[in-house]
N, CA, C and O of each residue as an XYZ file, in Angstrom:
604
protein
N       3.412     38.224    -35.946
C       2.835     38.317    -34.623
C       2.566     39.782    -34.305
O       3.427     40.638    -34.506
N       1.396     40.053    -33.821
C       1.004     41.404    -33.474
C       1.512     41.744    -32.077
O       1.261     41.006    -31.125
N       2.220     42.853    -31.957
C       2.714     43.266    -30.648
C       1.793     44.328    -30.082
O       1.307     45.199    -30.802
N       1.566     44.245    -28.807
C       0.727     45.225    -28.125
C       1.593     46.357    -27.611
O       2.740     46.151    -27.214
N       1.044     47.523    -27.624
C       1.730     48.680    -27.067
C       1.064     49.048    -25.752
O      -0.162     49.051    -25.642
N       1.874     49.353    -24.774
C       1.383     49.743    -23.466
C       1.847     51.165    -23.183
O       2.729     51.685    -23.867
N       1.260     51.781    -22.187
C       1.664     53.132    -21.812
C       3.111     53.118    -21.333
O       3.625     52.080    -20.915
N       3.751     54.254    -21.396
C       5.161     54.363    -21.044
C       5.441     53.947    -19.603
O       6.525     53.449    -19.302
N       4.479     54.147    -18.718
C       4.691     53.798    -17.314
C       4.828     52.286    -17.101
O       5.277     51.848    -16.042
N       4.446     51.494    -18.095
C       4.536     50.043    -17.986
C       5.879     49.488    -18.432
O       6.077     48.273    -18.426
N       6.800     50.355    -18.816
C       8.112     49.912    -19.284
C       9.200     50.373    -18.324
O       9.071     51.406    -17.667
N      10.271     49.592    -18.254
C      11.426     49.977    -17.451
C      12.290     50.923    -18.272
O      12.023     51.168    -19.448
N      13.330     51.451    -17.631
C      14.244     52.339    -18.351
C      15.004     51.594    -19.437
O      15.442     52.200    -20.415
N      15.165     50.280    -19.273
C      15.860     49.471    -20.274
C      14.943     49.100    -21.437
O      15.406     48.549    -22.436
N      13.649     49.396    -21.318
C      12.714     49.099    -22.398
C      11.959     47.796    -22.225
O      11.209     47.397    -23.116
N      12.141     47.123    -21.097
C      11.414     45.877    -20.838
C      10.035     46.197    -20.275
O       9.853     47.180    -19.556
N       9.088     45.365    -20.610
C       7.740     45.517    -20.088
C       7.705     45.063    -18.634
O       8.118     43.945    -18.323
N       7.223     45.909    -17.756
C       7.114     45.544    -16.336
C       5.974     44.557    -16.146
O       5.007     44.542    -16.908
N       6.106     43.747    -15.132
C       5.003     42.859    -14.778
C       3.929     43.678    -14.067
O       4.243     44.689    -13.439
N       2.666     43.258    -14.157
C       1.607     43.982    -13.449
C       1.826     43.916    -11.936
O       2.438     42.966    -11.447
N       1.342     44.901    -11.195
C       1.527     44.881     -9.732
C       0.908     43.662     -9.059
O       1.395     43.216     -8.021
N      -0.137     43.132     -9.627
C      -0.793     41.954     -9.053
C       0.111     40.727     -9.091
O      -0.090     39.782     -8.328
N       1.095     40.740     -9.969
C       2.039     39.625    -10.093
C       2.820     39.413     -8.793
O       3.000     38.276     -8.357
N       3.282     40.498     -8.176
C       4.050     40.390     -6.926
C       3.165     39.844     -5.805
O       3.607     39.007     -5.019
N       1.925     40.310     -5.730
C       1.014     39.798     -4.706
C       0.720     38.320     -4.931
O       0.573     37.553     -3.979
N       0.635     37.933     -6.189
C       0.421     36.528     -6.525
C       1.599     35.672     -6.075
O       1.409     34.583     -5.532
N       2.807     36.160     -6.300
C       3.989     35.413     -5.850
C       4.047     35.331     -4.332
O       4.426     34.298     -3.781
N       3.676     36.412     -3.650
C       3.646     36.379     -2.183
C       2.620     35.364     -1.687
O       2.878     34.635     -0.729
N       1.463     35.317     -2.334
C       0.452     34.355     -1.915
C       0.925     32.926     -2.140
O       0.741     32.065     -1.280
N       1.530     32.675     -3.286
C       1.968     31.311     -3.592
C       3.133     30.862     -2.716
O       3.318     29.665     -2.493
N       3.916     31.811     -2.222
C       5.037     31.452     -1.347
C       4.719     31.740      0.113
O       5.616     32.044      0.900
N       3.449     31.645      0.475
C       3.014     31.981      1.840
C       3.643     31.074      2.892
O       3.857     31.518      4.021
N       3.942     29.840      2.567
C       4.576     28.941      3.537
C       5.998     29.411      3.840
O       6.438     29.360      4.988
N       6.715     29.869      2.812
C       8.066     30.389      3.034
C       8.029     31.666      3.863
O       8.890     31.880      4.717
N       7.041     32.509      3.615
C       6.905     33.743      4.398
C       6.602     33.406      5.851
O       7.153     34.019      6.765
N       5.730     32.438      6.059
C       5.418     32.007      7.427
C       6.643     31.403      8.107
O       6.847     31.606      9.303
N       7.450     30.670      7.365
C       8.690     30.110      7.925
C       9.636     31.221      8.355
O      10.226     31.145      9.434
N       9.790     32.244      7.535
C      10.673     33.366      7.882
C      10.150     34.108      9.108
O      10.928     34.490      9.982
N       8.834     34.314      9.176
C       8.254     34.986     10.338
C       8.446     34.149     11.596
O       8.755     34.685     12.660
N       8.263     32.836     11.477
C       8.421     31.980     12.660
C       9.881     31.902     13.102
O      10.157     31.780     14.296
N      10.810     31.970     12.163
C      12.224     31.982     12.541
C      12.625     33.304     13.185
O      13.512     33.340     14.038
N      11.973     34.386     12.777
C      12.285     35.692     13.353
C      11.771     35.802     14.792
O      12.404     36.437     15.635
N      10.621     35.181     15.064
C      10.085     35.204     16.430
C      10.431     33.878     17.095
O       9.699     32.897     16.962
N      11.528     33.859     17.796
C      12.071     32.608     18.303
C      11.201     31.957     19.377
O      11.099     30.731     19.426
N      10.575     32.757     20.234
C       9.784     32.166     21.312
C       8.473     31.567     20.809
O       8.061     30.502     21.270
N       7.818     32.240     19.874
C       6.500     31.782     19.427
C       6.515     31.167     18.036
O       5.452     30.918     17.467
N       7.685     30.919     17.480
C       7.794     30.391     16.122
C       7.163     29.027     15.953
O       6.444     28.791     14.982
N       7.424     28.117     16.896
C       6.856     26.768     16.806
C       5.340     26.796     16.959
O       4.624     26.066     16.273
N       4.862     27.635     17.854
C       3.415     27.741     18.054
C       2.733     28.301     16.812
O       1.636     27.875     16.452
N       3.383     29.249     16.165
C       2.837     29.851     14.951
C       2.753     28.824     13.824
O       1.749     28.762     13.115
N       3.786     28.034     13.659
C       3.764     26.991     12.630
C       2.707     25.931     12.935
O       2.027     25.453     12.028
N       2.570     25.566     14.201
C       1.562     24.575     14.581
C       0.144     25.107     14.395
O      -0.787     24.335     14.166
N      -0.020     26.422     14.494
C      -1.336     27.023     14.305
C      -1.784     26.901     12.852
O      -2.931     26.544     12.585
N      -0.891     27.196     11.916
C      -1.246     27.149     10.502
C      -1.066     25.768      9.879
O      -1.789     25.402      8.952
N      -0.117     25.014     10.382
C       0.159     23.680      9.837
C       0.208     22.668     10.972
O       1.290     22.338     11.459
N      -0.966     22.165     11.407
C      -0.973     21.182     12.487
C      -0.252     19.886     12.117
O       0.345     19.237     12.977
N      -0.307     19.515     10.849
C       0.416     18.327     10.398
C       1.701     18.776      9.715
O       1.686     19.651      8.850
N       2.789     18.176     10.108
C       4.104     18.582      9.626
C       4.257     18.327      8.123
O       4.961     19.074      7.444
N       3.618     17.299      7.603
C       3.727     16.976      6.181
C       3.108     18.069      5.314
O       3.596     18.340      4.217
N       2.037     18.696      5.797
C       1.410     19.790      5.053
C       2.365     20.976      4.954
O       2.392     21.673      3.940
N       3.130     21.198      5.984
C       4.115     22.283      5.974
C       5.182     22.013      4.915
O       5.546     22.912      4.156
N       5.675     20.795      4.862
C       6.723     20.470      3.900
C       6.210     20.508      2.456
O       6.929     20.939      1.555
N       4.987     20.066      2.237
C       4.440     20.163      0.879
C       4.191     21.621      0.501
O       4.336     21.990     -0.665
N       3.822     22.445      1.469
C       3.676     23.878      1.206
C       5.003     24.528      0.842
O       5.060     25.403     -0.022
N       6.069     24.095      1.508
C       7.403     24.603      1.162
C       7.804     24.160     -0.241
O       8.387     24.935     -0.999
N       7.494     22.931     -0.578
C       7.846     22.416     -1.894
C       7.085     23.144     -3.000
O       7.675     23.517     -4.013
N       5.783     23.347     -2.815
C       4.981     24.046     -3.816
C       5.390     25.521     -3.890
O       5.355     26.121     -4.964
N       5.772     26.096     -2.770
C       6.157     27.504     -2.745
C       7.560     27.780     -3.236
O       7.957     28.941     -3.339
N       8.315     26.754     -3.537
C       9.689     26.950     -4.005
C       9.738     27.602     -5.388
O      10.587     28.458     -5.638
N       8.843     27.207     -6.280
C       8.835     27.781     -7.625
C       8.541     29.285     -7.621
O       9.246     30.029     -8.302
N       7.532     29.765     -6.885
C       7.322     31.214     -6.861
C       8.491     31.991     -6.244
O       8.766     33.121     -6.648
N       9.170     31.394     -5.280
C      10.346     32.054     -4.704
C      11.430     32.198     -5.771
O      12.079     33.240     -5.869
N      11.621     31.152     -6.566
C      12.606     31.216     -7.648
C      12.211     32.261     -8.695
O      13.065     33.007     -9.175
N      10.934     32.318     -9.048
C      10.464     33.319    -10.016
C      10.680     34.721     -9.467
O      11.069     35.628    -10.203
N      10.427     34.899     -8.177
C      10.634     36.206     -7.544
C      12.106     36.612     -7.602
O      12.422     37.761     -7.913
N      12.993     35.690     -7.307
C      14.428     35.996     -7.343
C      14.903     36.285     -8.762
O      15.711     37.190     -8.971
N      14.415     35.534     -9.728
C      14.812     35.752    -11.123
C      14.261     37.078    -11.634
O      14.919     37.756    -12.423
N      13.063     37.454    -11.194
C      12.498     38.726    -11.662
C      13.333     39.911    -11.191
O      13.449     40.906    -11.906
N      13.905     39.819    -10.022
C      14.781     40.890     -9.547
C      16.078     40.965    -10.323
O      16.584     42.056    -10.588
N      16.614     39.832    -10.685
C      17.854     39.804    -11.476
C      17.604     40.235    -12.914
O      18.501     40.768    -13.567
N      16.400     40.011    -13.408
C      16.079     40.418    -14.772
C      16.132     41.933    -14.894
O      16.625     42.460    -15.891
N      15.634     42.627    -13.899
C      15.655     44.092    -13.935
C      17.061     44.634    -13.741
O      17.340     45.783    -14.083
N      17.944     43.814    -13.197
C      19.341     44.219    -13.060
C      20.133     43.894    -14.327
O      21.348     44.082    -14.374
N      19.428     43.402    -15.358
C      20.012     43.097    -16.666
C      21.071     42.000    -16.602
O      22.074     42.064    -17.313
N      20.858     41.007    -15.766
C      21.741     39.846    -15.740
C      21.374     38.936    -16.910
O      20.201     38.620    -17.107
N      22.364     38.519    -17.677
C      22.123     37.756    -18.906
C      21.434     36.429    -18.632
O      20.520     36.045    -19.362
N      21.863     35.719    -17.585
C      21.254     34.425    -17.296
C      19.787     34.582    -16.913
O      18.964     33.731    -17.252
N      19.449     35.672    -16.205
C      18.065     35.885    -15.785
C      17.178     36.264    -16.965
O      16.009     35.883    -17.025
N      17.748     37.019    -17.903
C      16.976     37.421    -19.073
C      16.652     36.210    -19.943
O      15.564     36.129    -20.514
N      17.585     35.275    -20.046
C      17.330     34.096    -20.869
C      16.358     33.121    -20.197
O      15.607     32.428    -20.883
N      16.365     33.065    -18.885
C      15.474     32.159    -18.153
C      14.072     32.752    -17.984
O      13.108     32.009    -17.801
N      13.951     34.059    -18.043
C      12.708     34.758    -17.711
C      11.476     34.225    -18.457
O      10.451     34.030    -17.803
N      11.497     33.977    -19.766
C      10.276     33.471    -20.420
C       9.782     32.134    -19.857
O       8.578     31.879    -19.866
N      10.670     31.293    -19.376
C      10.265     30.011    -18.792
C       9.613     30.192    -17.421
O       8.932     29.290    -16.933
N       9.816     31.341    -16.807
C       9.236     31.580    -15.479
C       7.716     31.629    -15.515
O       7.062     31.327    -14.517
N       7.151     32.005    -16.648
C       5.692     31.987    -16.782
C       5.173     30.571    -16.557
O       4.187     30.369    -15.849
N       5.834     29.606    -17.157
C       5.395     28.212    -17.017
C       5.672     27.677    -15.613
O       4.928     26.833    -15.113
N       6.727     28.159    -14.981
C       6.971     27.793    -13.580
C       5.847     28.304    -12.684
O       5.406     27.613    -11.766
N       5.393     29.522    -12.962
C       4.318     30.092    -12.169
C       3.011     29.343    -12.408
O       2.253     29.103    -11.468
N       2.743     28.974    -13.655
C       1.534     28.202    -13.957
C       1.584     26.844    -13.255
O       0.585     26.397    -12.691
N       2.743     26.192    -13.290
C       2.890     24.908    -12.594
C       2.667     25.068    -11.098
O       2.034     24.221    -10.467
N       3.180     26.141    -10.534
C       3.012     26.384     -9.112
C       1.544     26.633     -8.766
O       1.048     26.136     -7.755
N       0.859     27.396     -9.599
C      -0.564     27.645     -9.365
C      -1.374     26.355     -9.429
O      -2.220     26.102     -8.572
N      -1.115     25.556    -10.433
C      -1.856     24.307    -10.563
C      -1.527     23.346     -9.430
O      -2.407     22.632     -8.950
N      -0.268     23.318     -8.996
C       0.106     22.465     -7.867
C      -0.575     22.943     -6.589
O      -1.031     22.131     -5.783
N      -0.644     24.249     -6.405
C      -1.309     24.789     -5.218
C      -2.800     24.488     -5.263
O      -3.393     24.143     -4.241
N      -3.407     24.616     -6.429
C      -4.830     24.305     -6.577
C      -5.098     22.833     -6.270
O      -6.053     22.509     -5.565
N      -4.262     21.951     -6.794
C      -4.418     20.518     -6.503
C      -4.180     20.213     -5.031
O      -4.842     19.351     -4.452
N      -3.238     20.918     -4.434
C      -2.968     20.719     -3.012
C      -4.151     21.152     -2.152
O      -4.493     20.483     -1.177
N      -4.774     22.269     -2.515
C      -5.954     22.726     -1.776
C      -7.110     21.735     -1.921
O      -7.827     21.462     -0.958
N      -7.283     21.204     -3.123
C      -8.336     20.203     -3.322
C      -8.028     18.914     -2.562
O      -8.937     18.270     -2.040
N      -6.762     18.540     -2.499
C      -6.363     17.357     -1.724
C      -6.655     17.563     -0.237
O      -7.141     16.655      0.437
N      -6.354     18.765      0.268
C      -6.648     19.041      1.682
C      -8.150     18.983      1.953
O      -8.574     18.535      3.018
N      -8.945     19.433      0.997
C     -10.396     19.354      1.164
C     -10.879     17.908      1.198
O     -11.786     17.574      1.960
N     -10.279     17.049      0.377
C     -10.686     15.648      0.401
C     -10.276     14.976      1.714
O     -10.979     14.092      2.204
N      -9.155     15.388      2.275
C      -8.757     14.826      3.573
C      -9.738     15.202      4.673
O      -9.944     14.438      5.617
N     -10.347     16.385      4.550
C     -11.314     16.840      5.552
C     -12.746     16.490      5.164
O     -13.694     16.984      5.774
N     -12.907     15.638      4.147
C     -14.219     15.192      3.670
C     -15.104     16.376      3.274
O     -16.312     16.368      3.511
N     -14.490     17.385      2.672
C     -15.159     18.578      2.143
C     -15.973     19.326      3.200
O     -17.010     19.913      2.892
N     -15.502     19.300      4.432
C     -16.136     20.096      5.470
C     -15.737     21.544      5.280
O     -14.618     21.843      4.864
N     -16.665     22.443      5.589
C     -16.410     23.861      5.358
C     -15.367     24.397      6.336
O     -15.424     24.145      7.539
N     -14.435     25.127      5.792
C     -13.433     25.829      6.575
C     -13.221     27.179      5.912
O     -13.013     27.249      4.701
N     -13.272     28.238      6.682
C     -13.150     29.582      6.115
C     -11.780     29.791      5.477
O     -11.684     30.356      4.388
N     -10.728     29.343      6.141
C      -9.390     29.554      5.588
C      -9.171     28.724      4.326
O      -8.568     29.203      3.366
N      -9.655     27.488      4.322
C      -9.506     26.639      3.132
C     -10.320     27.205      1.969
O      -9.868     27.186      0.824
N     -11.510     27.702      2.262
C     -12.339     28.280      1.209
C     -11.703     29.530      0.630
O     -11.700     29.730     -0.585
N     -11.166     30.367      1.498
C     -10.520     31.589      1.038
C      -9.296     31.284      0.178
O      -9.087     31.912     -0.860
N      -8.497     30.328      0.611
C      -7.324     29.947     -0.178
C      -7.724     29.354     -1.523
O      -7.082     29.626     -2.538
N      -8.772     28.552     -1.536
C      -9.226     27.944     -2.784
C      -9.764     29.002     -3.746
O      -9.518     28.929     -4.950
N     -10.488     29.974     -3.225
C     -11.012     31.051     -4.071
C      -9.868     31.905     -4.626
O      -9.865     32.242     -5.810
N      -8.912     32.250     -3.791
C      -7.791     33.080     -4.251
C      -6.970     32.343     -5.299
O      -6.583     32.932     -6.308
N      -6.702     31.073     -5.072
C      -5.904     30.304     -6.034
C      -6.681     30.127     -7.342
O      -6.080     30.134     -8.416
N      -7.981     29.971     -7.270
C      -8.785     29.843     -8.492
C      -8.781     31.145     -9.280
O      -8.607     31.133    -10.499
N      -8.971     32.263     -8.595
C      -8.943     33.567     -9.270
C      -7.564     33.847     -9.851
O      -7.446     34.385    -10.952
N      -6.539     33.489     -9.122
C      -5.176     33.714     -9.604
C      -4.896     32.884    -10.853
O      -4.229     33.353    -11.775
N      -5.399     31.665    -10.886
C      -5.216     30.814    -12.063
C      -5.920     31.425    -13.274
O      -5.359     31.459    -14.369
N      -7.126     31.898    -13.081
C      -7.850     32.553    -14.175
C      -7.102     33.804    -14.621
O      -6.982     34.064    -15.819
N      -6.600     34.577    -13.667
C      -5.869     35.801    -13.998
C      -4.614     35.505    -14.810
O      -4.331     36.194    -15.791
N      -3.869     34.495    -14.413
C      -2.618     34.167    -15.111
C      -2.907     33.718    -16.542
O      -2.157     34.058    -17.457
N      -3.969     32.969    -16.742
C      -4.283     32.501    -18.085
C      -4.920     33.588    -18.960
O      -4.781     33.547    -20.182
N      -5.611     34.550    -18.357
C      -6.331     35.557    -19.137
C      -5.584     36.879    -19.313
O      -5.890     37.620    -20.247
N      -4.641     37.193    -18.472
C      -3.987     38.496    -18.515
C      -2.971     38.567    -19.658
O      -1.963     37.862    -19.662
N      -3.264     39.429    -20.616
C      -2.348     39.607    -21.746
C      -1.109     40.386    -21.325
O      -0.012     40.131    -21.822
N      -1.284     41.335    -20.409
C      -0.150     42.126    -19.923
C       0.853     41.226    -19.209
O       2.062     41.360    -19.400
N       0.356     40.321    -18.397
C       1.252     39.408    -17.683
C       1.982     38.495    -18.664
O       3.192     38.309    -18.543
N       1.268     37.925    -19.630
C       1.902     37.058    -20.605
C       2.931     37.809    -21.435
O       4.008     37.286    -21.719
N       2.597     39.041    -21.826
C       3.534     39.837    -22.624
C       4.781     40.232    -21.839
O       5.851     40.404    -22.424
N       4.655     40.375    -20.528
C       5.817     40.760    -19.728
C       6.826     39.627    -19.594
O       7.977     39.865    -19.226
N       6.411     38.403    -19.885
C       7.342     37.278    -19.839
C       8.038     37.032    -21.168
O       8.941     36.200    -21.254
N       7.624     37.748    -22.197
C       8.265     37.568    -23.499
C       9.552     38.354    -23.560
O       9.719     39.332    -22.831
N      10.463     37.941    -24.420
C      11.755     38.629    -24.564
C      11.572     40.003    -25.166
O      12.548     40.726    -25.362
């Protein structure tokens, strides 16, 4: 197997390949429901109104939490990996597949929401669908990202 060499700035002090910066933004996007939940819990007076604004149907909120659970787990494991925890290092290669599953689940969820609305145009739905599509292409095409999940 041919190994790729990256510039020194792409490695940690322990010699592990760092994930690309876009990876963190991707995890934040995929866990957007959890971030919205934390923001709504922090603002006690307007928290319910904020959740109702983004998720008028309660079931959509719960499915968003379920789909966003995998990226939250990947985010937590990535932090433990840099702390050189043995369990995190052994689980880390499987996190790539967790992220792919989360992306595909989010893509299917966005398409399901579009079918519920009979494919009527919505700026927020279109933006989310475009971002999730680009993110899926990025995850499958980025060699740096794939290499950072290897041992």
